[in-house]
C-alpha positions as CSV (number, residue, x, y, z in Angstrom):
1,M,23.1,-23.7,8.1
2,V,25.4,-25.9,10.2
3,S,25.5,-29.5,9.2
4,A,24.6,-32.2,11.7
5,A,28.1,-33.7,11.4
6,L,29.7,-30.6,12.8
7,I,27.3,-30.4,15.7
8,M,27.5,-34.1,16.6
9,G,31.2,-34.5,15.8
10,S,30.7,-37.6,13.7
11,T,32.7,-38.6,10.8
12,S,29.8,-39.0,8.4
13,S,29.0,-35.9,6.4
14,A,25.5,-34.4,6.3
15,S,24.7,-31.2,4.5
16,A,21.7,-29.1,4.0
17,D,20.9,-26.7,1.2
18,V,22.0,-23.2,2.4
19,S,19.4,-21.4,0.3
20,P,16.4,-23.6,-0.2
21,S,13.9,-22.4,-2.8
22,P,10.4,-21.8,-1.6
23,S,7.8,-24.3,-2.7
24,P,4.9,-23.1,-4.7
25,S,2.4,-24.2,-2.0
26,T,3.9,-22.0,0.7
27,P,3.5,-18.3,0.5
28,A,6.6,-16.2,0.7
29,I,6.8,-13.9,3.7
30,V,7.4,-10.3,2.7
31,I,8.5,-7.8,5.3
32,A,7.4,-4.3,4.4
33,P,9.7,-1.4,5.0
34,P,8.9,0.7,8.0
35,T,6.4,3.3,7.3
36,S,6.6,6.9,8.5
37,A,4.3,6.0,11.4
38,A,6.8,3.3,12.5
39,T,9.8,5.7,12.3
40,G,8.2,8.9,13.5
41,T,8.3,10.3,17.0
42,L,7.0,8.4,19.9
43,A,3.8,10.4,19.9
44,Q,3.3,9.6,16.2
45,R,3.9,5.9,16.8
46,Q,1.5,5.9,19.8
47,A,-1.1,7.5,17.7
48,A,-0.6,5.0,14.9
49,Y,-0.8,2.2,17.6
50,Q,-4.1,3.6,18.9
51,A,-5.5,3.7,15.4
52,A,-4.3,0.1,14.7
53,L,-5.7,-1.0,18.1
54,I,-9.2,0.4,17.1
55,K,-9.0,-1.3,13.8
56,Y,-8.0,-4.6,15.5
57,Q,-10.9,-4.4,17.9
58,A,-13.3,-3.9,14.9
59,D,-11.7,-6.8,13.1
60,L,-12.0,-8.9,16.2
61,V,-15.7,-8.3,16.4
62,K,-16.0,-9.3,12.7
63,Y,-13.9,-12.4,13.4
64,Q,-16.1,-13.4,16.3
65,A,-19.3,-13.0,14.2
66,A,-17.7,-15.0,11.4
67,M,-16.6,-17.7,13.9
68,V,-20.2,-18.1,15.1
69,I,-21.4,-18.6,11.5
70,F,-18.5,-21.0,10.8
71,K,-19.3,-23.1,13.9
72,A,-23.0,-23.3,13.0
73,S,-22.0,-24.3,9.4
74,A,-19.7,-27.0,10.8
75,Q,-22.5,-28.3,13.0
76,V,-24.8,-28.5,10.0
77,N,-22.2,-30.3,8.0
78,Q,-21.6,-32.8,10.9
79,D,-25.3,-33.5,11.1
80,K,-25.4,-34.1,7.3
81,R,-22.5,-36.5,7.7
82,K,-24.3,-38.4,10.4
83,V,-27.4,-38.9,8.2
84,I,-25.2,-40.0,5.2
85,N,-23.3,-42.5,7.3
86,A,-26.4,-43.9,8.9
87,T,-27.9,-44.4,5.5
88,F,-24.7,-46.0,4.3
89,N,-24.6,-48.4,7.3
90,A,-28.3,-49.3,6.8
91,A,-27.6,-50.2,3.2
92,L,-24.6,-52.4,4.3
93,K,-26.6,-54.1,7.0
94,K,-29.4,-54.9,4.5
95,A,-26.9,-56.3,2.0
96,K,-25.3,-58.4,4.7
97,A,-28.8,-59.6,6.0
98,D,-29.8,-60.6,2.4
99,F,-26.6,-62.5,2.0
100,A,-27.0,-64.3,5.3
101,L,-30.6,-65.1,4.4
102,V,-29.5,-66.8,1.2
103,L,-26.8,-68.8,3.0
104,A,-29.3,-69.8,5.8
105,T,-31.6,-71.6,3.3
106,P,-31.1,-75.3,3.1
107,N,-29.5,-76.9,0.0
108,V,-27.8,-73.8,-1.3
109,T,-25.9,-74.4,-4.5
110,V,-22.6,-72.9,-5.4
111,D,-24.3,-70.8,-8.1
112,Q,-26.7,-69.3,-5.5
113,K,-23.8,-68.5,-3.2
114,T,-21.9,-66.8,-6.0
115,A,-25.0,-64.8,-7.0
116,A,-25.6,-63.8,-3.4
117,T,-21.9,-62.7,-3.0
118,T,-22.1,-60.8,-6.2
119,A,-25.3,-59.1,-5.1
120,R,-23.8,-58.2,-1.7
121,N,-20.6,-56.8,-3.4
122,A,-22.7,-54.8,-5.9
123,A,-24.9,-53.4,-3.1
124,T,-21.8,-52.4,-1.1
125,A,-20.2,-50.7,-4.2
126,A,-23.4,-48.8,-4.9
127,A,-23.8,-47.7,-1.3
128,T,-20.1,-46.6,-1.2
129,A,-20.6,-44.6,-4.5
130,V,-23.7,-42.9,-3.2
131,R,-22.0,-42.1,0.2
132,K,-18.9,-40.7,-1.6
133,A,-21.1,-38.5,-3.9
134,A,-23.1,-37.2,-0.9
135,L,-20.0,-36.4,1.1
136,D,-18.5,-34.6,-1.9
137,L,-21.6,-32.3,-2.0
138,I,-21.0,-31.1,1.5
139,V,-19.2,-27.7,1.2
140,Q,-16.4,-27.3,3.7
141,A,-16.1,-23.8,5.0
142,T,-12.7,-22.5,5.9
143,P,-12.4,-21.0,9.3
144,P,-11.9,-17.3,9.6
145,I,-8.5,-16.0,10.5
146,K,-8.1,-14.3,13.8
147,P,-6.7,-10.8,13.5
148,M,-3.3,-10.0,15.1
149,K,-3.1,-7.5,17.9
150,P,-0.8,-4.6,17.0
151,L,2.5,-4.3,18.7
152,R,3.1,-1.5,21.2
153,P,5.5,1.2,20.0
154,T,8.9,1.0,21.5
155,R,11.1,4.0,22.6
156,G,14.1,4.8,20.5
157,E,17.6,5.3,21.9
158,N,17.2,9.1,22.0
159,E,13.8,8.8,23.6
160,K,14.9,6.4,26.4
161,E,16.9,9.2,28.1
162,G,13.8,11.4,28.5
163,K,13.6,12.9,32.0
164,E,16.1,10.5,33.5
165,G,18.8,11.5,31.0
166,K,18.2,15.3,31.6
167,E,18.3,14.8,35.4
168,K,21.5,12.8,35.2
169,S,23.2,15.3,33.0
170,E,22.1,18.2,35.3
171,K,23.4,16.3,38.3
172,S,26.8,15.6,36.6
173,E,27.0,19.3,35.6
174,S,26.3,20.4,39.2
175,K,28.9,18.0,40.5
176,E,31.5,19.4,38.1
177,K,30.7,23.0,39.2
178,K,31.1,22.0,42.8
179,K,34.5,20.5,42.1
180,S,35.8,23.5,40.4
């Protein structure tokens, strides 16, 4: 890697680790060696591509079905969250209303205010604990992974000539014969 100091031309030095070690949370990318289908003739590679394309289309249908299920599950989870949050907000409103009722009465003592505050805080803590426990019970589904479309086979150097290369070589041979 090129350090930022060399690019910017500044006098301060900045360096980066040339070979960073992969973190355990990120999977290493392994590139498989080319298979015989990838290194065979163009016809073999095209046949392998067609087979991979058929598999891709089948996987895409499975992915779309899994996505429908995932979206339905996500909607159910969202509905559950709405109910949980509405219940939580109702409990908080009740605790706040009870506290306001105590404060609205005439001749409230300090001990009554303290008791009302303690009751409000306890109700808030209980509602928060119930809400957290309910949200933890909701199972989060992971979305399905979309399949990758296979790459089209490319022609190799010797396959690029094909008809054009033969025609060019025949034309050059005929020109040479005419010259001699």
